[in-house]
N, C-alpha and C positions, 0 to 999 in steps of 0.2 A: 504494500500499499503506500504509494508516494504522498508527499506533502501537500499536493493540491487537494488530493481526495480526502486526507484528513481535515483539511481546512475547510472544505465545502459540506463537511458533515453537518455544522451545526446550522448553515442554511437550508440543507435539505430538510433537517428536523423540524425547523421554523416553517419551512412550506407546507409539510405535512400537517402540523398543528392549524396553521391558518385553513388548511382545505377542510379539516374536521370541523372548524369553528364554522365556517360558511355554509358547509353543506348539512350542519345539525339541523337548523330549522327545516330544512326539505326534507330530510329524514323523518322528523317528526311528523310532518304532513303525510307522507307516505304511509308510515306504519297506522297512523291513525283513521285513515281514509277506509282502512278494513276493519273496522271495529263498530260495535255499536254504540250510541251517545253515552248510554251509562257507564261502559267500559272506559270510554276515554276520559270521563270525569274522574274515575275510581284509579285508573293506572294509566297516565298518558305516555310514561315511558315504555310501557310493556310491549312486547311483540304480539302481534294479533295471532289468534289460534284460527282464524278461518280466512285466508286470504281471498277466497271467492267473494267474501262481502265487499271487497273493493269494488268488483264490477256491478255489483246489485246496486250500491250506492251511486255510481256513476249513472246507471240506468235510470234511478230515482231523480237525482238532478237534473238530467238531460231533459226527462218527460215532466218535470215539475213546473206548474203554472206560475210560481214564484219567480223562478230565474228566466223562464224561457230562453233556454241557452243558444239555440242556433240564432234567434232574432239578436241577442245581446252580442254574440260573436260577430255577426254582420256588422251591427252598429259600430263595434271596436275595430272591424277592419277596415269599414270605410273611413272612420275618422282618422285612424293612423295612418293608411295609405295616403290620403290626400293631403294630410297635414305634413307628411315626409315629403313627398314630392315637391310639394310649394316650398316648404322650408330649403329643400337642397337647392332647386333653381333659383330662389330669391337670394339667398345667403351667398351662393357662387357668385353671382351678378354682382352682389354689393360689396364683397371681398376683392372682386377684380377691380372694380372701379376706385375704391379706397386705397388700394395697394399700388394702383399705378398713378393716381393724382396725388401730389403733394402739396396740395393747397392747404392754407389753415382750416377750412370748411372740412375738409376729409379728415384732417387730425382730430377736429373737434367732435366731429360725427362718430369716429371710431372709439374716441374716448369716452363718449356718452354710452356706447353700446357695452363697452367693457365695465363700465361704471354701472349699468343696469343689471349686470349679471350678480353684484352682491346684493341686490334688493330682494327679500323674502318675499314670495308671492303672498303670503297671510298679511302683508301690509296693505297690497294693492287688490286682494280680492274683493272687497266691498265696493271700493270706487268703481273698478271694473264691471261688477254686477250693476250699479248705478247708472254708469254711462251705457250699458247695452239697453237698460230699460228707456232710458231717455232718447238714444237714438232710435229705437223702435216706434216709440211715441211720435216723434217728429216726422220719421222716412216712412213708417208703415212696413219696413223690413224688419222682420223677427229675428232676432239673434239668439234669445233665449229659447232652449228646448228645441236646438234646430242644429243640424249638421255644419252649416256655414259658420254659425256663432261660435261652436266649439273649435272647429279648424282655424278661424280668423285669430282665437285667443292662443292657441299652440304655436301659430305663426310668430305671434308677437313675443311669446315668452321664449319660443326655442331659437330665433334667428340671432340674437346676441351672442350666444356660446359658439353657434355654427359660424357666424362670419368671423369670430375671434379665431377660431381653429383653422379656417379656410385662408384667412388672410395671412398668415405666416407662411402657408404652402404657396400661395400665389407670388409672393417676393420671391420664391426660389425658382419660379419658371424664368428661363432667359428672355429677356426683352427683345433680343434678336429675333426670335419666331415670330413675335407680333409684328415687328419692322418688315419682314421678308414677306409677310401676310399682306399687310399695306402696300408693298412693291408690287405685288401681284395683283392688285386692285380689289383686296376685300374689304369690305364696308367695316364698321366699328362692330355692328353686330353679328356679321360673319365671323370676325376675328375671336369671338367669344364664343360662339356656337361650335365653330368648327377647328379652333385653336386651342383655347384656354379651357373650355369645359370639359372635352375628353382627358386633358391632361390632370384634370382634379379628381378623377375616377377613384384613384386609391384613397384619399382622404375623405372624399365623399361616401364611401362604404363605412369609415369610421363614424362620419357625422350621423349617417342612417341608422347605425346601430345604436349609438347612445341616445339619440332622440326616440328611436322606435321603442326601446326598453322602457323609457320614461312615459312615454304616450301611453303605451298599452297598459302599463300597471298604474296609471295615475288614477287616484279616487278623487282628490279633492276638488281639481277644477271642472270634471264632468259633473259631480255631485252638486256643485254650485251653479252651473251654467244648464243643465239638463233637469235636474232635481231628481228624486227618489222614486217619484210614482208616473214619471213622463212616459212619453211613446218611445222615446229612444233612451236607451240605457247601455252603457257600456258593461264589459264583463265584471270589472272590480264593484260597480254600482249593484249589478245584479246578485251579486253573493251576499250582498245585505239584505236580499229578500227572506233568508233563513234567519234571520236576526231580529227577534222580537223585543218587546219591551220587558216581557217576563220570561220567555222561553226561548232558548238558543239550542238550535239543531246542530251541535257541535260536529256531528257525523257528515252531514250535508254541507255546513260550512266548510269543512276541510276538504272535503270531496269536490266542491265547486270552486274552491281556490287552486286544487291542483287542475281541473279542467281549465281553469284560466290561465295557469301557467304553460300548460302543454304546447300551445301554439309557438310561443317564444322559445321554448327549449328545443323542439323539433327544427325550428328555423335555424337556430345556432348550430345543431349538429350537421345540418346540410349546407350551411353557408360558413362554417368555422374556417375553411381554407382561404375564402375571399375577404375573410374579418382579419385573420392574422397577416395576410399578404397587405392589405390596406394599412394596418397600423404599422407594420415593419417598412413599409415604402414611405409612409408618412413621417417616420421618425428620421427615416435617412434624409428626407427632403428638408 
């Protein structure tokens, strides 16, 4: 055993401990989805005696009118997909413009975007709700309990971090590529679409993953804009359908939580090669 392998042992042990800590909540959810509610309360850390109950609980959750799983799944998918597409396009364009223009206005706007990242959502959530109501009252365009209002909010709260990440990547793109495109007669829009936007793909994957996990799992913003009993309900809101004032169906709550996590887990398994590639190339840039 050489010196390097001995030196790396503490780091390996630390990594294993961190893995156990991070996966422990997921382990608790898995084992408790295969138990009845009373057994979960009595012994939440015990292994289930009948793993077949897992599929029974899943069937109960999917067919439960309290959750309406497939409708909630589609609502979450629509909001997440449209938010991500819009965030990526707008953030890429904004980052490119801010990185290539060195005026005082560009520096000020970029500074405001970075500063907005430190403002907690809880500080502005009530003003946002009030502004939505006022806007709907004067324009007749319903933003509350609608897809467009929720997507618009995610664009506002997601673009600041996305522009910050993309801005550093844009500065590493050689300016000569854009100058060559200008010589070839390419317009400003053409330079962005044909030259810059394809080169941003590695870091865009990272932006998609970071925002996608946040939007899919978010509970506070959708519950504020969509409500608990509205026609549009994302999966995190639908999970609360099993939480009553006096009775909490822990077997169905944990099973619905697992079903809400599965799409993101499956997506990560199949897309991890592209995710890691995007992160590595982004860090190199």
